[in-house]
Residue frames relative to the residue before (quaternion, step in Angstrom):
aa qw qx qy qz dx dy dz
X 1.0000 0.0000 0.0000 0.0000 0.00 0.00 0.00
X 0.7108 0.4827 -0.2835 0.4259 3.64 0.86 -0.82
X 0.5887 0.6245 -0.3797 0.3454 3.56 1.08 -0.62
X 0.6635 0.4961 -0.3313 0.4516 3.64 0.94 -0.74
X 0.6402 0.5267 -0.3173 0.4605 3.55 1.09 -0.78
X 0.6459 0.5112 -0.3166 0.4703 3.61 0.95 -0.83
X 0.6533 0.5170 -0.3089 0.4587 3.55 0.96 -0.88
X 0.6517 0.5131 -0.3166 0.4603 3.60 1.02 -0.79
X 0.6560 0.4902 -0.3269 0.4717 3.57 0.92 -0.81
X 0.6426 0.5272 -0.3302 0.4473 3.59 0.92 -0.83
X 0.6449 0.5299 -0.3143 0.4523 3.52 1.06 -0.84
X 0.6200 0.5442 -0.3326 0.4570 3.56 1.07 -0.78
X 0.6609 0.4991 -0.3175 0.4618 3.64 0.91 -0.87
X 0.6423 0.5269 -0.3274 0.4502 3.55 0.97 -0.83
X 0.6804 0.4812 -0.2995 0.4644 3.59 0.89 -0.94
X 0.6430 0.5207 -0.3277 0.4562 3.64 0.97 -0.78
X 0.6403 0.5263 -0.3195 0.4593 3.58 1.03 -0.84
X 0.6618 0.5004 -0.3048 0.4677 3.55 0.95 -0.87
X 0.6381 0.5319 -0.3153 0.4588 3.60 1.02 -0.81
X 0.6591 0.4994 -0.2998 0.4757 3.57 0.98 -0.87
X 0.6323 0.5189 -0.3397 0.4644 3.59 1.03 -0.72
X 0.6383 0.5230 -0.3298 0.4586 3.55 1.05 -0.79
X 0.6189 0.5358 -0.3475 0.4573 3.61 1.05 -0.73
X 0.6793 0.4762 -0.3131 0.4623 3.57 0.90 -0.84
X 0.6852 0.5067 -0.2966 0.4310 3.59 0.92 -0.84
X 0.7902 0.3347 -0.1406 0.4937 3.56 1.08 -0.83
X 0.3905 0.7126 -0.4905 0.3149 3.62 1.22 0.32
X 0.6018 -0.5982 0.3955 0.3514 3.57 -1.12 0.68
X 0.5322 -0.6412 0.4371 0.3385 3.64 -0.93 0.79
X 0.5623 -0.5847 0.4553 0.3670 3.61 -1.21 0.56
X 0.5888 -0.5936 0.4338 0.3358 3.52 -1.28 0.60
X 0.5099 -0.6418 0.4505 0.3536 3.65 -0.92 0.71
X 0.5953 -0.5888 0.4085 0.3635 3.60 -1.13 0.57
X 0.5727 -0.5958 0.4377 0.3542 3.57 -1.14 0.65
X 0.5672 -0.6020 0.4459 0.3421 3.59 -1.14 0.59
X 0.2404 -0.7665 0.5843 0.1150 3.57 -0.99 0.92
X 0.2741 -0.7849 0.5369 0.1432 3.64 -0.69 1.14
X 0.4023 0.7223 -0.4714 0.3070 3.64 1.20 0.04
X 0.6404 0.5622 -0.3997 0.3378 3.59 -0.99 0.81
X 0.6036 -0.5392 0.4583 0.3672 3.51 -1.38 0.03
X 0.0164 -0.7966 0.6037 0.0261 3.56 -1.14 0.69
X 0.1421 -0.7446 0.6488 0.0671 3.53 -1.22 0.69
X 0.1042 0.8321 -0.5376 0.0879 3.58 -0.95 0.79
X 0.3392 -0.6803 0.5977 0.2546 3.54 -1.36 -0.07
X 0.1475 -0.7925 0.5910 0.0303 3.54 -1.18 0.74
X 0.0404 0.7778 -0.6271 -0.0058 3.55 -1.20 0.37
X 0.1697 0.8004 -0.5576 0.1406 3.53 -1.12 0.65
X 0.4781 -0.6402 0.5206 0.3008 3.50 -1.26 -0.58
X 0.2096 -0.8014 0.5541 0.0828 3.54 -1.10 0.79
X 0.2159 -0.7380 0.6274 0.1230 3.58 -1.11 0.76
X 0.0347 -0.8906 0.4479 -0.0706 3.48 0.20 1.43
X 0.9115 -0.0375 0.0115 0.4095 3.52 -1.08 1.05
X 0.4658 -0.6384 0.5443 0.2812 3.52 -1.44 0.11
X 0.6834 -0.4464 0.3579 0.4534 3.56 -1.31 0.02
X 0.4666 -0.6802 0.4818 0.2956 3.63 -0.86 0.84
X 0.3279 -0.7640 0.5260 0.1791 3.57 -0.93 0.83
X 0.3066 -0.7368 0.5784 0.1688 3.56 -1.28 0.61
X 0.0510 0.7510 -0.6584 0.0025 3.53 -1.21 0.66
X 0.2993 -0.7967 0.5180 0.0856 3.56 -1.13 0.68
X 0.1332 -0.7539 0.6352 0.1016 3.55 -1.26 0.49
X 0.8466 0.1234 -0.1373 0.4992 3.56 -1.08 0.89
X 0.4897 0.5903 -0.4679 0.4391 3.51 1.01 0.97
X 0.4842 -0.6779 0.4659 0.2983 3.65 -0.78 1.06
X 0.6347 -0.5797 0.3736 0.3486 3.57 -1.16 0.71
X 0.6761 0.4933 -0.3105 0.4506 3.63 0.90 -0.80
X 0.6625 0.4709 -0.3068 0.4952 3.55 1.13 -0.53
X 0.6287 0.5660 -0.3401 0.4107 3.57 1.02 -0.79
X 0.6240 0.5583 -0.3396 0.4284 3.56 1.12 -0.66
X 0.6534 0.5006 -0.3106 0.4754 3.61 1.26 -0.36
X 0.6362 0.5731 -0.3074 0.4151 3.61 1.22 -0.30
X 0.5489 -0.6176 0.4492 0.3400 3.62 -1.09 0.64
X 0.3905 -0.7073 0.5474 0.2181 3.56 -1.28 0.57
X 0.8024 0.0613 -0.0190 0.5934 3.64 1.15 -0.31
X 0.4295 -0.6202 0.5927 0.2821 3.45 -1.50 0.32
X 0.2745 -0.7522 0.5772 0.1601 3.57 -1.07 0.69
X 0.2560 0.7582 -0.5551 0.2268 3.56 -0.25 1.28
X 0.2960 -0.7312 0.5947 0.1551 3.53 -1.22 0.68
X 0.1049 -0.8429 0.5277 0.0093 3.57 -0.36 1.30
X 0.3212 0.7452 -0.5215 0.2638 3.60 1.11 0.59
X 0.1562 0.7963 -0.5731 0.1143 3.58 -1.20 0.42
X 0.6168 -0.5775 0.4132 0.3396 3.51 -1.39 0.08
X 0.1114 -0.7775 0.6114 0.0963 3.56 -1.28 0.17
X 0.0010 0.7723 -0.6353 0.0016 3.56 -1.22 0.58
X 0.1831 0.7974 -0.5536 0.1556 3.59 -0.98 0.84
X 0.4695 -0.6597 0.5155 0.2803 3.47 -1.35 -0.42
X 0.2027 -0.7725 0.5933 0.1009 3.56 -1.27 0.50
X 0.0609 -0.7438 0.6633 0.0561 3.49 -1.41 0.46
X 0.1270 0.8151 -0.5516 0.1231 3.57 -0.87 0.85
X 0.2055 -0.7479 0.6136 0.1483 3.51 -1.42 0.08
X 0.0899 -0.7973 0.5964 0.0256 3.61 -0.89 0.88
X 0.1275 -0.7579 0.6373 0.0565 3.51 -1.28 0.63
X 0.2223 -0.8032 0.5442 0.0971 3.55 -0.70 1.12
X 0.0723 -0.7623 0.6429 0.0185 3.61 -0.92 0.97
X 0.7906 -0.1235 0.0615 0.5966 3.59 -0.09 1.20
X 0.8016 -0.2165 0.1901 0.5238 3.54 -0.66 -1.16
X 0.6374 0.5349 -0.3189 0.4538 3.59 1.28 -0.28
X 0.1764 -0.7739 0.6066 0.0458 3.53 -1.11 0.88
X 0.0330 -0.7652 0.6429 0.0051 3.64 -0.83 0.99
X 0.1119 0.8103 -0.5666 0.0994 3.55 -1.07 0.78
X 0.2636 -0.7115 0.6180 0.2058 3.51 -1.39 -0.09
X 0.0222 -0.8118 0.5821 -0.0407 3.56 -1.03 0.84
X 0.1043 -0.7757 0.6207 0.0462 3.51 -1.11 0.83
X 0.0098 0.7986 -0.6011 0.0300 3.59 -1.08 0.66
X 0.0639 -0.7468 0.6585 0.0678 3.49 -1.35 0.40
X 0.0633 -0.8114 0.5806 -0.0220 3.55 -1.00 0.97
X 0.3778 -0.6459 0.6057 0.2705 3.51 -1.14 0.66
X 0.1227 -0.8148 0.5652 0.0388 3.54 -0.85 0.99
X 0.2489 -0.7343 0.6175 0.1325 3.50 -1.32 0.61
X 0.2885 0.7441 -0.5436 0.2599 3.56 0.81 1.11
X 0.5176 0.6470 -0.4440 0.3412 3.56 -0.59 0.99
X 0.0849 0.7608 -0.6392 0.0735 3.49 -1.36 0.51
X 0.2447 -0.7277 0.6064 0.2073 3.56 -1.28 0.28
X 0.1425 -0.7852 0.6005 0.0499 3.53 -1.18 0.67
X 0.1359 -0.7786 0.6093 0.0646 3.56 -1.10 0.82
X 0.0363 -0.7879 0.6144 -0.0173 3.54 -0.94 0.90
X 0.1796 -0.7909 0.5805 0.0725 3.58 -0.75 1.11
X 0.1678 -0.7649 0.6191 0.0586 3.56 -1.04 0.96
X 0.3827 -0.7408 0.5004 0.2331 3.59 -0.57 1.11
X 0.4557 -0.6880 0.4948 0.2725 3.59 -1.10 0.70
X 0.2237 -0.7413 0.6208 0.1223 3.55 -1.33 0.32
X 0.2592 -0.8165 0.4942 0.1478 3.57 -0.12 1.30
X 0.5841 0.6020 -0.3830 0.3869 3.63 1.12 -0.46
X 0.7660 0.2497 -0.1882 0.5617 3.59 1.12 -0.37
X 0.5180 -0.6801 0.3846 0.3482 3.53 1.28 0.54
X 0.4089 0.7111 -0.4556 0.3459 3.56 1.05 0.89
X 0.2641 -0.8032 0.5104 0.1568 3.62 -0.37 1.21
X 0.5946 -0.5377 0.4442 0.4000 3.61 -1.22 0.32
X 0.1819 -0.7893 0.5834 0.0600 3.55 -1.09 0.86
X 0.1430 -0.7557 0.6323 0.0927 3.57 -1.23 0.60
X 0.1405 -0.7858 0.5996 0.0569 3.59 -0.56 1.21
X 0.0115 0.7835 -0.6211 0.0135 3.57 -1.02 0.83
X 0.0048 -0.7991 0.5994 -0.0461 3.55 -0.79 1.10
X 0.0131 -0.7983 0.6021 -0.0074 3.57 -0.97 0.85
X 0.0598 -0.7953 0.6029 -0.0206 3.57 -0.83 1.08
X 0.0312 0.7875 -0.6149 0.0275 3.57 -1.05 0.80
X 0.1264 -0.7085 0.6830 0.1248 3.53 -1.35 0.50
X 0.2778 -0.8104 0.4983 0.1336 3.54 -0.65 1.16
X 0.7885 -0.0755 0.0591 0.6075 3.59 1.08 -0.73
X 0.1561 -0.7547 0.6326 0.0771 3.48 -1.35 0.46
X 0.0155 -0.8057 0.5913 -0.0308 3.57 -0.90 0.96
X 0.0727 -0.7939 0.6018 0.0464 3.62 -1.07 0.67
X 0.1076 -0.7200 0.6777 0.1033 3.53 -1.35 0.49
X 0.0461 0.8597 -0.4970 0.1085 3.57 -0.38 1.26
X 0.3527 -0.6496 0.6137 0.2776 3.54 -1.27 0.36
X 0.1625 -0.7855 0.5933 0.0677 3.51 -1.19 0.66
X 0.0020 -0.7599 0.6500 0.0031 3.59 -1.18 0.67
X 0.1093 0.8212 -0.5466 0.1223 3.51 -0.80 1.03
X 0.3772 -0.6842 0.5757 0.2411 3.50 -1.40 0.06
X 0.2550 -0.7884 0.5479 0.1152 3.54 -0.80 1.05
X 0.0850 -0.7427 0.6615 0.0601 3.52 -1.15 0.77
X 0.7404 -0.3287 0.1379 0.5698 3.47 0.40 1.40
X 0.8545 -0.1091 0.0859 0.5006 3.62 -0.55 -1.06
X 0.6273 0.4816 -0.3391 0.5096 3.58 1.32 0.12
X 0.0704 -0.7936 0.6043 0.0057 3.57 -1.12 0.78
X 0.0974 -0.7599 0.6418 0.0359 3.57 -0.94 0.99
X 0.0698 0.8398 -0.5330 0.0762 3.60 -0.73 0.95
X 0.2637 -0.7063 0.6259 0.1995 3.52 -1.39 0.28
X 0.0898 -0.8177 0.5686 0.0068 3.55 -1.07 0.60
X 0.0592 0.7792 -0.6215 0.0554 3.59 -1.22 0.59
X 0.2742 0.7788 -0.5372 0.1721 3.56 -1.14 0.55
X 0.7422 -0.3877 0.3267 0.4384 3.52 -1.24 -0.64
X 0.0892 -0.7793 0.6180 0.0530 3.56 -1.13 0.70
X 0.0742 -0.7760 0.6260 0.0205 3.54 -1.14 0.77
X 0.0788 0.8055 -0.5856 0.0444 3.56 -1.10 0.64
X 0.3709 -0.7050 0.5731 0.1924 3.53 -1.27 0.69
X 0.0501 0.8222 -0.5588 0.0965 3.60 -0.50 1.19
X 0.0972 -0.7798 0.6149 0.0664 3.54 -1.24 0.46
X 0.0796 -0.7823 0.6176 0.0113 3.57 -1.09 0.74
X 0.0190 -0.7713 0.6361 -0.0063 3.62 -0.94 0.98
X 0.0153 0.8041 -0.5919 0.0532 3.53 -0.94 0.90
X 0.0591 0.8010 -0.5912 0.0739 3.56 -0.97 0.90
X 0.1373 -0.7288 0.6632 0.1007 3.52 -1.37 0.44
X 0.1757 -0.7681 0.6120 0.0681 3.52 -0.68 1.21
X 0.2393 -0.7948 0.5507 0.0879 3.58 -0.75 1.12
X 0.8274 0.2203 -0.1765 0.4856 3.57 -0.98 0.95
X 0.1047 -0.7581 0.6414 0.0547 3.47 -1.42 0.41
X 0.3671 -0.2791 -0.8139 0.3534 1.58 -0.57 2.43
X 0.6859 -0.5272 0.3151 0.3904 3.59 -1.19 0.56
X 0.1919 -0.7693 0.6011 0.1000 3.58 -1.03 0.87
X 0.7762 -0.1826 0.1401 0.5869 3.56 1.27 -0.16
X 0.1684 -0.7876 0.5851 0.0947 3.58 -1.26 0.07
X 0.3359 -0.6521 0.6332 0.2468 3.46 -1.38 0.51
X 0.0001 -0.8202 0.5708 -0.0386 3.61 -0.75 0.96
X 0.1367 0.7786 -0.6073 0.0790 3.53 -1.21 0.59
X 0.0021 0.7907 -0.6122 0.0009 3.59 -1.14 0.50
X 0.0653 -0.7806 0.6213 0.0206 3.55 -1.30 0.54
X 0.0486 -0.7563 0.6513 0.0375 3.51 -1.11 0.82
X 0.0965 0.8190 -0.5536 0.1157 3.59 -0.81 0.94
X 0.3061 -0.6683 0.6307 0.2488 3.55 -1.28 0.44
X 0.1494 -0.8249 0.5443 0.0322 3.55 -0.47 1.21
X 0.1760 -0.7739 0.6007 0.0969 3.58 -1.12 0.65
X 0.1567 0.7773 -0.5991 0.1111 3.52 -1.25 0.60
X 0.6146 -0.5568 0.4256 0.3621 3.54 -1.05 -0.66
X 0.1084 -0.7658 0.6292 0.0763 3.54 -1.36 0.34
X 0.0393 0.7755 -0.6296 0.0252 3.59 -1.22 0.53
X 0.2284 0.7722 -0.5707 0.1608 3.53 -1.13 0.61
X 0.2700 -0.7660 0.5574 0.1721 3.52 -1.14 -0.58
X 0.0281 0.8150 -0.5776 0.0368 3.55 -1.25 0.15
X 0.3274 -0.7278 0.5623 0.2164 3.50 -1.24 -0.46
X 0.1291 -0.7737 0.6152 0.0795 3.56 -1.32 0.36
X 0.1174 -0.7642 0.6290 0.0808 3.49 -1.32 0.38
X 0.3296 -0.7315 0.5638 0.1958 3.53 -0.93 0.95
X 0.1984 -0.7980 0.5631 0.0815 3.57 -0.77 1.13
X 0.7501 0.0745 -0.0872 0.6513 3.62 1.32 -0.29
X 0.7046 -0.4371 0.3114 0.4642 3.62 -1.17 0.07
X 0.7921 0.3096 -0.1354 0.5084 3.62 1.10 -0.65
X 0.7336 0.3919 -0.2254 0.5075 3.65 1.16 -0.32
X 0.0467 0.7859 -0.6154 0.0384 3.54 -0.95 0.95
X 0.3151 -0.7231 0.5900 0.1722 3.48 -1.29 0.62
X 0.0310 -0.8213 0.5694 0.0146 3.60 -1.04 0.63
X 0.0780 -0.7452 0.6572 0.0814 3.52 -1.33 0.35
X 0.0494 0.8059 -0.5840 0.0843 3.56 -1.06 0.85
X 0.1968 -0.7321 0.6381 0.1345 3.57 -1.29 0.41
X 0.0467 -0.7956 0.6039 -0.0118 3.59 -0.91 0.93
X 0.2127 -0.7048 0.6573 0.1613 3.53 -1.19 0.74
X 0.0584 -0.7927 0.6062 0.0275 3.58 -1.00 0.76
X 0.0774 -0.7688 0.6342 0.0263 3.53 -1.21 0.64
X 0.0378 -0.8197 0.5710 -0.0240 3.59 -0.55 1.19
X 0.6317 -0.5269 0.3369 0.4581 3.59 1.15 0.48
X 0.5218 -0.6149 0.4703 0.3583 3.58 -0.92 -0.93
X 0.2761 -0.7117 0.6220 0.1742 3.49 -1.42 0.28
X 0.1190 -0.8113 0.5722 0.0133 3.57 -0.87 1.02
X 0.1768 -0.7781 0.5992 0.0649 3.56 -1.00 0.89
X 0.1700 -0.7668 0.6096 0.1075 3.59 -0.96 0.84
X 0.1140 -0.8168 0.5649 0.0273 3.61 -0.39 1.26
X 0.0159 0.8097 -0.5780 0.1003 3.56 -0.73 1.13
X 0.2537 -0.7037 0.6288 0.2121 3.49 -1.49 0.03
X 0.5850 -0.6403 0.3553 0.3485 3.61 -0.87 0.88
X 0.7806 0.3310 -0.1645 0.5040 3.57 1.12 -0.68
X 0.6675 0.4430 -0.3140 0.5095 3.58 1.25 0.33
X 0.3830 -0.7134 0.5356 0.2398 3.56 -1.23 0.50
X 0.4777 0.6564 -0.4455 0.3775 3.59 1.30 -0.02
X 0.0958 -0.7873 0.6090 0.0096 3.61 -1.00 0.87
X 0.1473 -0.7405 0.6473 0.1048 3.53 -1.15 0.78
X 0.1499 -0.7688 0.6164 0.0810 3.59 -0.87 0.98
X 0.0741 -0.7796 0.6217 0.0179 3.58 -0.80 1.05
X 0.0652 -0.8220 0.5652 -0.0234 3.58 -0.65 1.17
X 0.0799 -0.8032 0.5903 -0.0102 3.54 -0.78 1.11
X 0.3083 -0.7196 0.5891 0.2001 3.55 -0.85 0.99
X 0.2209 -0.7745 0.5833 0.1052 3.54 -0.93 0.98
X 0.4223 0.6664 -0.5018 0.3546 3.54 0.11 1.37
X 0.1982 0.7977 -0.5567 0.1206 3.58 -1.13 0.21
X 0.4558 -0.6584 0.5378 0.2635 3.52 -1.39 -0.23
X 0.0824 -0.7803 0.6171 0.0602 3.58 -0.93 0.83
X 0.1284 -0.7449 0.6517 0.0629 3.56 -1.19 0.75
X 0.1302 0.8175 -0.5450 0.1332 3.55 -0.67 1.01
X 0.2239 -0.7300 0.6259 0.1588 3.53 -1.36 0.37
X 0.0382 -0.8135 0.5803 0.0006 3.52 -1.27 0.32
X 0.2923 -0.7082 0.6118 0.1970 3.50 -1.44 0.07
X 0.1237 -0.8008 0.5848 0.0376 3.59 -0.85 0.98
X 0.2486 -0.6892 0.6534 0.1905 3.51 -1.31 0.61
X 0.1804 -0.8110 0.5551 0.0407 3.55 -0.68 1.18
X 0.3160 -0.7803 0.5182 0.1510 3.55 -0.72 1.09
């Protein structure tokens, strides 16, 4: 009587064991680990910059009735492209990412503008030709970064130091044909601040793409245009600020 019962119970254990083994063998695989943004990265960037405002003019030792005939600013568009490289390091803490990044870009920000002022013989006022040229040769930033990671996506804000090499030339040619000119020029490496934000996405364990926008402000550059035999002075003042939008690709170690 007991042998059939024992055999049935043994059969149940064998079947249950096989079923459990099947569950282990055919269970869904575990989810892959979340992407880690920690590490050094090197990259290249390129984009476009919207640079500065129109430079303003002011005068010294010019009579009031003549000053009212003179322009107050030059009209030029100093926008242009930029291309460069970046280096940085990030450290991820849970979902938060902190880092530091430096970059330098060659820039094509610059233009020259010419403005002619007609003469007025009734007040012995000769025709004038104003010429102003502004250029930014390069722009560099060193910034801290703070962001939030969503696995392979990263959104961040950034702020820090900005440096740039700029030049400004300004002249006024007097008379037609020319009887003389006020001339002046200035070249300087300016420093200031920058802030902005952007995002990145990892497309492989070592390659990520990014896009960002930065505002920068490097103060201003002023040129004093003079003539050796005249006491009249033209001051040309250019604000060195603007907005850059760029994208890039990074290799992450």
